[in-house]
ROKE-514920 format. One record per atom (N, C-alpha, C): atom name; x negated, y, z. Coordinates in nm, 3 decimals. Atoms other than C-alpha are relative to their C-alpha. Example, Ala and Ser with C-alpha at 12.3 -4.5 7.8 and 13.67 -1.06 7.14 Angstrom:
BEGIN
SITE  a      px      py      pz
SITE  N  -0.089  -0.119   0.000
SITE CA  -1.230  -0.450   0.780
SITE  C  -0.090   0.120   0.000
SITE  N   0.082  -0.119  -0.006
SITE CA  -1.367  -0.106   0.714
SITE  C   0.077   0.109   0.073
END
This chain:
BEGIN
SITE  a      px      py      pz
SITE  N   0.121   0.090   0.007
SITE CA  27.751   5.675  11.566
SITE  C  -0.128   0.048   0.025
SITE  N   0.110  -0.056  -0.030
SITE CA  27.484   5.912  11.579
SITE  C  -0.045   0.047   0.154
SITE  N  -0.006  -0.024  -0.131
SITE CA  27.563   6.010  11.933
SITE  C  -0.027  -0.116   0.085
SITE  N   0.020   0.108  -0.090
SITE CA  27.566   5.654  12.057
SITE  C  -0.152  -0.058  -0.033
SITE  N   0.129   0.028   0.041
SITE CA  27.231   5.583  11.864
SITE  C  -0.080   0.089   0.103
SITE  N   0.085  -0.086  -0.087
SITE CA  27.063   5.881  12.067
SITE  C   0.026  -0.035   0.149
SITE  N   0.005   0.037  -0.141
SITE CA  27.215   5.760  12.390
SITE  C  -0.069  -0.123   0.031
SITE  N   0.045   0.130   0.006
SITE CA  27.089   5.404  12.324
SITE  C  -0.175   0.037   0.025
SITE  N   0.140  -0.030  -0.011
SITE CA  26.736   5.553  12.266
SITE  C  -0.043   0.069   0.119
SITE  N   0.038  -0.082  -0.113
SITE CA  26.744   5.800  12.552
SITE  C  -0.005  -0.116   0.116
SITE  N  -0.017   0.097  -0.114
SITE CA  26.842   5.492  12.778
SITE  C  -0.145  -0.085   0.005
SITE  N   0.123   0.089   0.000
SITE CA  26.528   5.292  12.648
SITE  C  -0.119   0.100   0.045
SITE  N   0.115  -0.098  -0.039
SITE CA  26.306   5.606  12.688
SITE  C  -0.008   0.013   0.166
SITE  N  -0.014   0.000  -0.140
SITE CA  26.434   5.630  13.055
SITE  C  -0.053  -0.114   0.048
SITE  N   0.046   0.119  -0.048
SITE CA  26.359   5.275  13.106
SITE  C  -0.148  -0.019  -0.002
SITE  N   0.154   0.006   0.011
SITE CA  26.002   5.306  12.987
SITE  C  -0.058   0.099   0.105
SITE  N   0.045  -0.092  -0.094
SITE CA  25.960   5.613  13.222
SITE  C   0.007  -0.051   0.141
SITE  N   0.004   0.093  -0.113
SITE CA  26.079   5.386  13.507
SITE  C  -0.081  -0.089   0.047
SITE  N   0.095   0.098  -0.024
SITE CA  25.849   5.116  13.451
SITE  C  -0.133   0.069   0.039
SITE  N   0.127  -0.076  -0.027
SITE CA  25.562   5.382  13.461
SITE  C   0.007   0.053   0.164
SITE  N  -0.028  -0.054  -0.138
SITE CA  25.721   5.525  13.793
SITE  C  -0.017  -0.122   0.090
SITE  N  -0.013   0.109  -0.104
SITE CA  25.730   5.181  13.944
SITE  C  -0.161  -0.052   0.014
SITE  N   0.157   0.037  -0.012
SITE CA  25.362   5.109  13.845
SITE  C  -0.081   0.105   0.104
SITE  N   0.056  -0.087  -0.077
SITE CA  25.254   5.429  14.017
SITE  C   0.038  -0.002   0.159
SITE  N  -0.049   0.030  -0.152
SITE CA  25.453   5.356  14.351
SITE  C  -0.042  -0.120   0.052
SITE  N   0.038   0.124  -0.053
SITE CA  25.406   4.997  14.369
SITE  C  -0.118  -0.075  -0.040
SITE  N   0.130   0.075   0.067
SITE CA  25.112   4.904  14.147
SITE  C  -0.133   0.062   0.049
SITE  N   0.114  -0.093  -0.049
SITE CA  24.863   5.178  14.292
SITE  C  -0.017   0.012   0.143
SITE  N   0.013  -0.003  -0.156
SITE CA  24.878   5.109  14.659
SITE  C   0.028   0.118   0.075
SITE  N  -0.007  -0.143  -0.050
SITE CA  25.024   5.423  14.781
SITE  C   0.101  -0.036   0.151
SITE  N  -0.049   0.035  -0.136
SITE CA  25.156   5.237  15.115
SITE  C   0.140  -0.062  -0.008
SITE  N  -0.129   0.067   0.005
SITE CA  25.476   5.076  14.985
SITE  C  -0.020  -0.154  -0.004
SITE  N   0.026   0.144   0.002
SITE CA  25.522   4.702  15.047
SITE  C   0.027  -0.040  -0.135
SITE  N   0.021   0.017   0.143
SITE CA  25.438   4.512  14.745
SITE  C   0.133  -0.128  -0.012
SITE  N  -0.107   0.071   0.040
SITE CA  25.750   4.337  14.579
SITE  C  -0.024  -0.071  -0.123
SITE  N   0.061   0.072   0.088
SITE CA  25.671   4.063  14.345
SITE  C   0.069   0.042  -0.143
SITE  N  -0.058  -0.040   0.129
SITE CA  25.938   4.163  14.082
SITE  C  -0.055   0.146  -0.049
SITE  N   0.043  -0.143   0.049
SITE CA  25.852   4.541  14.088
SITE  C  -0.149  -0.018  -0.055
SITE  N   0.150  -0.002   0.065
SITE CA  25.475   4.453  14.057
SITE  C   0.007  -0.054  -0.132
SITE  N   0.002   0.082   0.127
SITE CA  25.550   4.237  13.755
SITE  C   0.045   0.115  -0.107
SITE  N  -0.051  -0.100   0.089
SITE CA  25.769   4.516  13.614
SITE  C  -0.108   0.122  -0.038
SITE  N   0.091  -0.114   0.009
SITE CA  25.514   4.786  13.686
SITE  C  -0.136  -0.045  -0.095
SITE  N   0.124   0.057   0.077
SITE CA  25.229   4.562  13.506
SITE  C   0.013   0.036  -0.151
SITE  N  -0.017  -0.028   0.146
SITE CA  25.377   4.670  13.175
SITE  C   0.003   0.137  -0.021
SITE  N  -0.015  -0.132   0.006
SITE CA  25.326   5.036  13.224
SITE  C  -0.069   0.070  -0.121
SITE  N   0.053  -0.038   0.126
SITE CA  25.082   5.087  12.944
SITE  C   0.091  -0.013  -0.127
SITE  N  -0.108   0.010   0.108
SITE CA  25.324   4.933  12.690
SITE  C   0.124   0.101   0.021
SITE  N  -0.103  -0.105  -0.011
SITE CA  25.596   5.154  12.855
SITE  C  -0.047   0.137  -0.049
SITE  N   0.053  -0.114   0.032
SITE CA  25.385   5.467  12.793
SITE  C   0.011   0.007  -0.150
SITE  N  -0.018   0.011   0.124
SITE CA  25.354   5.367  12.441
SITE  C   0.131  -0.013  -0.060
SITE  N  -0.152   0.016   0.033
SITE CA  25.708   5.281  12.400
SITE  C   0.071   0.133   0.003
SITE  N  -0.054  -0.140  -0.028
SITE CA  25.808   5.633  12.558
SITE  C  -0.055   0.083  -0.119
SITE  N   0.036  -0.083   0.095
SITE CA  25.603   5.807  12.296
SITE  C   0.083  -0.027  -0.130
SITE  N  -0.085   0.020   0.135
SITE CA  25.758   5.614  11.992
SITE  C   0.148   0.044   0.023
SITE  N  -0.150  -0.026  -0.013
SITE CA  26.113   5.641  12.135
SITE  C   0.029   0.163  -0.001
SITE  N  -0.019  -0.133   0.000
SITE CA  26.057   6.009  12.186
SITE  C  -0.013   0.056  -0.121
SITE  N   0.024  -0.054   0.149
SITE CA  25.939   6.073  11.805
SITE  C   0.144  -0.030  -0.055
SITE  N  -0.125   0.042   0.069
SITE CA  26.265   5.876  11.719
SITE  C   0.116   0.103   0.028
SITE  N  -0.111  -0.082  -0.031
SITE CA  26.490   6.086  11.916
SITE  C   0.000   0.148  -0.041
SITE  N   0.019  -0.163   0.063
SITE CA  26.346   6.434  11.815
SITE  C   0.040  -0.018  -0.152
SITE  N  -0.034  -0.003   0.140
SITE CA  26.393   6.304  11.441
SITE  C   0.139  -0.025  -0.028
SITE  N  -0.120   0.025   0.031
SITE CA  26.734   6.180  11.479
SITE  C   0.092   0.125   0.016
SITE  N  -0.074  -0.117  -0.027
SITE CA  26.854   6.531  11.597
SITE  C   0.004   0.088  -0.106
SITE  N  -0.006  -0.092   0.120
SITE CA  26.980   6.785  11.337
SITE  C  -0.009   0.136   0.050
SITE  N   0.041  -0.159  -0.035
SITE CA  26.819   7.117  11.395
SITE  C   0.024   0.080  -0.121
SITE  N  -0.040  -0.092   0.117
SITE CA  26.983   7.402  11.167
SITE  C  -0.135   0.087  -0.037
SITE  N   0.109  -0.105   0.005
SITE CA  26.665   7.619  11.223
SITE  C  -0.103  -0.027   0.107
SITE  N   0.095   0.029  -0.091
SITE CA  26.332   7.605  11.400
SITE  C   0.041   0.085   0.144
SITE  N  -0.035  -0.078  -0.136
SITE CA  26.461   7.878  11.671
SITE  C   0.074  -0.100   0.059
SITE  N  -0.087   0.106  -0.075
SITE CA  26.742   7.618  11.760
SITE  C  -0.088  -0.118   0.067
SITE  N   0.098   0.102  -0.033
SITE CA  26.477   7.344  11.776
SITE  C  -0.082   0.034   0.130
SITE  N   0.077  -0.056  -0.105
SITE CA  26.257   7.561  12.009
SITE  C   0.088  -0.001   0.136
SITE  N  -0.080  -0.012  -0.135
SITE CA  26.533   7.654  12.247
SITE  C   0.048  -0.116   0.050
SITE  N  -0.027   0.135  -0.066
SITE CA  26.656   7.295  12.273
SITE  C  -0.094  -0.065   0.067
SITE  N   0.106   0.069  -0.068
SITE CA  26.328   7.162  12.363
SITE  C  -0.029   0.077   0.139
SITE  N   0.043  -0.065  -0.125
SITE CA  26.243   7.433  12.625
SITE  C   0.115  -0.003   0.099
SITE  N  -0.121   0.014  -0.094
SITE CA  26.602   7.420  12.786
SITE  C  -0.003  -0.150   0.053
SITE  N  -0.001   0.142  -0.043
SITE CA  26.567   7.054  12.811
SITE  C  -0.132  -0.041   0.096
SITE  N   0.116   0.035  -0.053
SITE CA  26.225   7.036  12.938
SITE  C  -0.046   0.099   0.119
SITE  N   0.058  -0.097  -0.085
SITE CA  26.125   7.355  13.135
SITE  C   0.065  -0.008   0.152
SITE  N  -0.066   0.007  -0.145
SITE CA  26.380   7.339  13.439
SITE  C  -0.046  -0.109   0.074
SITE  N   0.037   0.127  -0.075
SITE CA  26.334   6.985  13.525
SITE  C  -0.150  -0.010   0.042
SITE  N   0.137  -0.005  -0.020
SITE CA  25.965   7.016  13.487
SITE  C  -0.051   0.090   0.099
SITE  N   0.056  -0.084  -0.123
SITE CA  25.896   7.313  13.705
SITE  C   0.066  -0.033   0.134
SITE  N  -0.064   0.042  -0.142
SITE CA  26.150   7.183  13.969
SITE  C  -0.081  -0.120   0.056
SITE  N   0.099   0.127  -0.042
SITE CA  25.947   6.844  13.985
SITE  C  -0.135   0.056   0.037
SITE  N   0.121  -0.047  -0.053
SITE CA  25.625   7.048  14.009
SITE  C   0.005   0.053   0.132
SITE  N  -0.008  -0.094  -0.138
SITE CA  25.763   7.278  14.293
SITE  C   0.015  -0.118   0.103
SITE  N  -0.016   0.101  -0.101
SITE CA  25.861   6.944  14.478
SITE  C  -0.129  -0.076   0.024
SITE  N   0.127   0.044  -0.015
SITE CA  25.510   6.799  14.412
SITE  C  -0.083   0.085   0.089
SITE  N   0.075  -0.099  -0.097
SITE CA  25.358   7.098  14.566
SITE  C   0.039   0.002   0.151
SITE  N  -0.045  -0.007  -0.138
SITE CA  25.568   7.100  14.857
SITE  C  -0.029  -0.143   0.062
SITE  N   0.040   0.111  -0.064
SITE CA  25.490   6.730  14.921
SITE  C  -0.125  -0.009   0.038
SITE  N   0.148  -0.016  -0.021
SITE CA  25.112   6.795  14.880
SITE  C  -0.026   0.076   0.120
SITE  N   0.032  -0.072  -0.123
SITE CA  25.145   7.066  15.135
SITE  C   0.038  -0.060   0.122
SITE  N  -0.030   0.076  -0.123
SITE CA  25.332   6.856  15.391
SITE  C  -0.118  -0.105   0.030
SITE  N   0.080   0.120  -0.009
SITE CA  25.071   6.587  15.328
SITE  C  -0.156   0.057   0.010
SITE  N   0.139  -0.073   0.002
SITE CA  24.764   6.833  15.320
SITE  C  -0.099  -0.046  -0.106
SITE  N   0.072   0.057   0.132
SITE CA  24.653   6.724  14.985
SITE  C  -0.049   0.126  -0.070
SITE  N   0.079  -0.107   0.060
SITE CA  24.399   6.990  14.831
SITE  C   0.031  -0.005  -0.143
SITE  N   0.024  -0.002   0.147
SITE CA  24.400   7.106  14.474
SITE  C  -0.059   0.129  -0.024
SITE  N   0.075  -0.123   0.058
SITE CA  24.206   7.361  14.270
SITE  C   0.090   0.104  -0.063
SITE  N  -0.100  -0.107   0.061
SITE CA  24.364   7.687  14.136
SITE  C   0.005  -0.041  -0.158
SITE  N  -0.017   0.021   0.138
SITE CA  24.260   7.600  13.771
SITE  C   0.071  -0.141  -0.015
SITE  N  -0.077   0.126   0.032
SITE CA  24.419   7.241  13.820
SITE  C   0.142   0.057   0.026
SITE  N  -0.141  -0.041   0.001
SITE CA  24.739   7.431  13.926
SITE  C   0.043   0.065  -0.123
SITE  N  -0.035  -0.055   0.111
SITE CA  24.718   7.639  13.630
SITE  C   0.026  -0.063  -0.119
SITE  N  -0.021   0.093   0.093
SITE CA  24.678   7.364  13.414
SITE  C   0.126  -0.082  -0.009
SITE  N  -0.135   0.068  -0.001
SITE CA  24.989   7.196  13.531
SITE  C   0.112   0.110  -0.035
SITE  N  -0.109  -0.104   0.031
SITE CA  25.177   7.517  13.506
SITE  C   0.026   0.031  -0.145
SITE  N   0.010  -0.046   0.144
SITE CA  25.093   7.574  13.135
SITE  C  -0.003  -0.134  -0.079
SITE  N  -0.011   0.109   0.093
SITE CA  25.110   7.201  13.024
SITE  C  -0.137  -0.038  -0.051
SITE  N   0.128   0.021   0.040
SITE CA  24.739   7.164  12.997
SITE  C  -0.071  -0.116   0.060
SITE  N   0.068   0.104  -0.086
SITE CA  24.673   6.884  13.247
SITE  C  -0.028  -0.131  -0.091
SITE  N   0.048   0.117   0.075
SITE CA  24.493   6.559  13.121
SITE  C  -0.076  -0.099   0.099
SITE  N   0.076   0.095  -0.066
SITE CA  24.349   6.252  13.264
SITE  C  -0.152  -0.013  -0.027
SITE  N   0.125   0.037   0.053
SITE CA  24.032   6.273  13.087
SITE  C  -0.103   0.139   0.041
SITE  N   0.065  -0.118  -0.022
SITE CA  23.898   6.623  13.219
SITE  C   0.024   0.059   0.159
SITE  N  -0.044   0.003  -0.147
SITE CA  23.852   6.662  13.592
SITE  C   0.049   0.157   0.039
SITE  N  -0.054  -0.150  -0.010
SITE CA  23.901   7.061  13.563
SITE  C   0.137   0.006   0.001
SITE  N  -0.160  -0.020   0.030
SITE CA  24.261   7.016  13.439
SITE  C   0.086  -0.151   0.018
SITE  N  -0.094   0.101  -0.015
SITE CA  24.370   6.699  13.597
SITE  C   0.140   0.019   0.054
SITE  N  -0.149  -0.039  -0.062
SITE CA  24.746   6.662  13.697
SITE  C  -0.029   0.001   0.154
SITE  N  -0.003  -0.002  -0.159
SITE CA  24.803   6.739  14.065
SITE  C   0.028  -0.141   0.064
SITE  N   0.001   0.129  -0.045
SITE CA  24.767   6.456  14.290
SITE  C   0.152  -0.082   0.008
SITE  N  -0.131   0.051  -0.002
SITE CA  25.154   6.404  14.332
SITE  C   0.081   0.019  -0.129
SITE  N  -0.067  -0.018   0.112
SITE CA  25.229   6.486  13.973
SITE  C  -0.087  -0.079  -0.119
SITE  N   0.068   0.074   0.108
SITE CA  25.004   6.242  13.783
SITE  C   0.054  -0.033  -0.121
SITE  N  -0.066   0.048   0.126
SITE CA  25.252   6.107  13.542
SITE  C   0.026   0.128  -0.094
SITE  N  -0.017  -0.110   0.068
SITE CA  25.293   6.455  13.402
SITE  C  -0.082   0.026  -0.127
SITE  N   0.081  -0.018   0.119
SITE CA  24.992   6.430  13.170
SITE  C   0.055  -0.049  -0.126
SITE  N  -0.066   0.021   0.104
SITE CA  25.213   6.260  12.932
SITE  C   0.098   0.098  -0.058
SITE  N  -0.069  -0.103   0.048
SITE CA  25.444   6.547  12.935
SITE  C  -0.076   0.115  -0.063
SITE  N   0.087  -0.099   0.046
SITE CA  25.173   6.785  12.864
SITE  C  -0.027  -0.045  -0.157
SITE  N   0.028   0.042   0.138
SITE CA  25.086   6.577  12.548
SITE  C   0.131   0.020  -0.089
SITE  N  -0.146  -0.015   0.052
SITE CA  25.453   6.563  12.456
SITE  C   0.041   0.133  -0.032
SITE  N  -0.053  -0.137   0.019
SITE CA  25.501   6.939  12.486
SITE  C  -0.082   0.041  -0.138
SITE  N   0.098  -0.013   0.090
SITE CA  25.206   6.949  12.228
SITE  C   0.058  -0.038  -0.147
SITE  N  -0.082   0.072   0.110
SITE CA  25.379   6.715  11.990
SITE  C   0.129   0.069  -0.037
SITE  N  -0.119  -0.086   0.034
SITE CA  25.706   6.921  12.013
SITE  C  -0.040   0.121  -0.086
SITE  N   0.048  -0.104   0.070
SITE CA  25.492   7.210  11.887
SITE  C  -0.042  -0.021  -0.143
SITE  N   0.061   0.026   0.142
SITE CA  25.324   7.039  11.605
SITE  C   0.126  -0.058  -0.100
SITE  N  -0.098   0.038   0.078
SITE CA  25.655   6.899  11.486
SITE  C   0.073   0.122  -0.064
SITE  N  -0.049  -0.115   0.076
SITE CA  25.751   7.255  11.390
SITE  C  -0.053   0.009  -0.131
SITE  N   0.079   0.005   0.127
SITE CA  25.493   7.220  11.128
SITE  C   0.063  -0.099  -0.092
SITE  N  -0.050   0.110   0.068
SITE CA  25.637   6.891  11.021
SITE  C   0.141   0.028  -0.056
SITE  N  -0.135  -0.032   0.053
SITE CA  25.989   7.033  10.993
SITE  C  -0.018   0.091  -0.113
SITE  N   0.010  -0.100   0.115
SITE CA  25.860   7.321  10.771
SITE  C  -0.075  -0.062  -0.115
SITE  N   0.066   0.058   0.115
SITE CA  25.633   7.100  10.567
SITE  C  -0.017  -0.150   0.022
SITE  N  -0.013   0.154  -0.026
SITE CA  25.729   6.709  10.580
SITE  C  -0.108  -0.073  -0.052
SITE  N   0.093   0.075   0.052
SITE CA  25.454   6.610  10.380
SITE  C  -0.152  -0.008   0.103
SITE  N   0.130   0.017  -0.118
SITE CA  25.210   6.659  10.678
SITE  C   0.010  -0.122   0.092
SITE  N  -0.011   0.145  -0.080
SITE CA  25.356   6.328  10.840
SITE  C  -0.082  -0.076  -0.015
SITE  N   0.115   0.124   0.027
SITE CA  25.128   6.095  10.683
SITE  C  -0.125   0.044   0.024
SITE  N   0.127  -0.040  -0.050
SITE CA  24.818   6.300  10.708
SITE  C  -0.033  -0.006   0.142
SITE  N   0.010  -0.006  -0.131
SITE CA  24.879   6.356  11.054
SITE  C  -0.014  -0.139   0.067
SITE  N   0.017   0.123  -0.051
SITE CA  24.925   5.992  11.111
SITE  C  -0.117  -0.066  -0.022
SITE  N   0.109   0.049   0.016
SITE CA  24.635   5.897  10.945
SITE  C  -0.127   0.061   0.092
SITE  N   0.084  -0.072  -0.097
SITE CA  24.429   6.144  11.147
SITE  C  -0.009  -0.065   0.143
SITE  N  -0.027   0.052  -0.127
SITE CA  24.588   5.997  11.455
SITE  C  -0.063  -0.143   0.014
SITE  N   0.043   0.152   0.013
SITE CA  24.502   5.627  11.373
SITE  C  -0.166   0.004   0.004
SITE  N   0.143   0.001   0.052
SITE CA  24.134   5.742  11.268
SITE  C  -0.046   0.055   0.168
SITE  N   0.041  -0.031  -0.123
SITE CA  24.104   5.916  11.624
SITE  C   0.019  -0.128   0.116
SITE  N   0.005   0.121  -0.116
SITE CA  24.235   5.599  11.826
SITE  C  -0.113  -0.092  -0.053
SITE  N   0.124   0.098   0.038
SITE CA  23.992   5.397  11.614
SITE  C  -0.127   0.025   0.044
SITE  N   0.132  -0.068  -0.053
SITE CA  23.707   5.612  11.699
SITE  C  -0.023  -0.015   0.133
SITE  N  -0.001   0.009  -0.153
SITE CA  23.792   5.609  12.076
SITE  C  -0.018  -0.151   0.026
SITE  N  -0.005   0.142  -0.030
SITE CA  23.813   5.223  12.053
SITE  C  -0.169  -0.042  -0.028
SITE  N   0.119   0.067   0.073
SITE CA  23.493   5.175  11.845
SITE  C  -0.146   0.064   0.033
SITE  N   0.098  -0.093  -0.028
SITE CA  23.265   5.453  11.938
SITE  C  -0.030   0.038   0.149
SITE  N   0.015  -0.033  -0.135
SITE CA  23.106   5.571  12.256
SITE  C   0.088   0.130   0.027
SITE  N  -0.074  -0.126  -0.058
SITE CA  23.312   5.846  12.446
SITE  C  -0.097   0.124  -0.032
SITE  N   0.049  -0.133   0.024
SITE CA  23.211   6.208  12.330
SITE  C  -0.043   0.040   0.150
SITE  N   0.052  -0.067  -0.131
SITE CA  22.988   6.388  12.610
SITE  C   0.107   0.099   0.055
SITE  N  -0.073  -0.090  -0.067
SITE CA  23.206   6.702  12.648
SITE  C   0.145  -0.051   0.014
SITE  N  -0.135   0.072  -0.027
SITE CA  23.539   6.604  12.823
SITE  C   0.104   0.067  -0.066
SITE  N  -0.101  -0.077   0.072
SITE CA  23.728   6.866  12.637
SITE  C   0.027  -0.082  -0.134
SITE  N  -0.014   0.071   0.132
SITE CA  23.656   6.665  12.316
SITE  C   0.075  -0.141   0.030
SITE  N  -0.074   0.119  -0.035
SITE CA  23.781   6.344  12.489
SITE  C   0.144   0.017   0.016
SITE  N  -0.154  -0.030  -0.036
SITE CA  24.108   6.508  12.595
SITE  C   0.064   0.028  -0.137
SITE  N  -0.057  -0.029   0.144
SITE CA  24.157   6.636  12.223
SITE  C   0.023  -0.148  -0.063
SITE  N  -0.021   0.119   0.059
SITE CA  24.105   6.294  12.085
SITE  C   0.101  -0.085   0.060
SITE  N  -0.101   0.077  -0.062
SITE CA  24.315   6.109  12.334
SITE  C   0.146   0.058  -0.031
SITE  N  -0.120  -0.083   0.052
SITE CA  24.591   6.353  12.265
SITE  C   0.044  -0.033  -0.144
SITE  N  -0.033   0.026   0.146
SITE CA  24.562   6.301  11.890
SITE  C   0.012  -0.147  -0.015
SITE  N  -0.037   0.132   0.002
SITE CA  24.540   5.929  11.929
SITE  C   0.140  -0.044   0.034
SITE  N  -0.144   0.021  -0.056
SITE CA  24.867   5.918  12.134
SITE  C   0.106   0.053  -0.104
SITE  N  -0.101  -0.069   0.100
SITE CA  25.032   6.141  11.864
SITE  C   0.048  -0.105  -0.101
SITE  N  -0.039   0.099   0.096
SITE CA  25.022   5.847  11.633
SITE  C   0.113  -0.097   0.048
SITE  N  -0.123   0.056  -0.060
SITE CA  25.280   5.667  11.871
SITE  C   0.116   0.068  -0.014
SITE  N  -0.101  -0.103   0.012
SITE CA  25.480   5.966  11.868
SITE  C   0.043   0.008  -0.148
SITE  N  -0.045   0.005   0.127
SITE CA  25.472   5.997  11.500
SITE  C   0.056  -0.116  -0.080
SITE  N  -0.063   0.141   0.021
SITE CA  25.543   5.612  11.453
SITE  C   0.170  -0.003  -0.002
SITE  N  -0.138  -0.020  -0.045
SITE CA  25.881   5.696  11.615
SITE  C   0.058   0.093  -0.126
SITE  N  -0.055  -0.062   0.094
SITE CA  25.930   5.979  11.366
SITE  C   0.014  -0.059  -0.138
SITE  N   0.003   0.077   0.117
SITE CA  25.826   5.786  11.060
SITE  C   0.102  -0.104  -0.008
SITE  N  -0.084   0.107  -0.001
SITE CA  26.040   5.490  11.158
SITE  C   0.149   0.062  -0.015
SITE  N  -0.134  -0.079  -0.008
SITE CA  26.355   5.731  11.187
SITE  C   0.022   0.038  -0.155
SITE  N  -0.002  -0.036   0.141
SITE CA  26.267   5.868  10.847
SITE  C   0.028  -0.107  -0.112
SITE  N  -0.014   0.135   0.100
SITE CA  26.245   5.532  10.676
SITE  C   0.135  -0.065   0.018
SITE  N  -0.133   0.064  -0.015
SITE CA  26.570   5.399  10.832
SITE  C   0.119   0.094  -0.020
END
């Protein structure tokens, strides 16, 4: 039963990722012909990003980790090979298409520091959706603290909702680094919602 539940959530998470991919390919004018159905599906990309974060929190919480070391190994083995293979393909594609990038931009992408909110650490042009993976990587790291101290879950959720509310109601902070941190914290609420739903159910 647990395995089937995980497979279902992984399928839904993959569907959310596919919707975002469709939006980037067909909704942002990269030279592909417009197809009505694909344009319509891609228009739900923001909802898909939110769903991806919620489902990711669910998937992580449903798995049984005997210790923190096992959790860290499982996350690294799952993420790093595919991530760096995709980054290499993006670099090859950019080289073929003569798309420039800055060194600090490449370093940001290598170390999961890329963000849409700070020009110095923007994702590489052919690797833009990776910003969500950089956030996810940080959430995996913070989840270690939740594993060690489950009482952190609700305070982190409150802080995340407060950050999201501040971004919505108040002017954006001047330093782009602060905006990056607030956005990462605000999206964390979606991820934590998945953790909380799993814990409650």
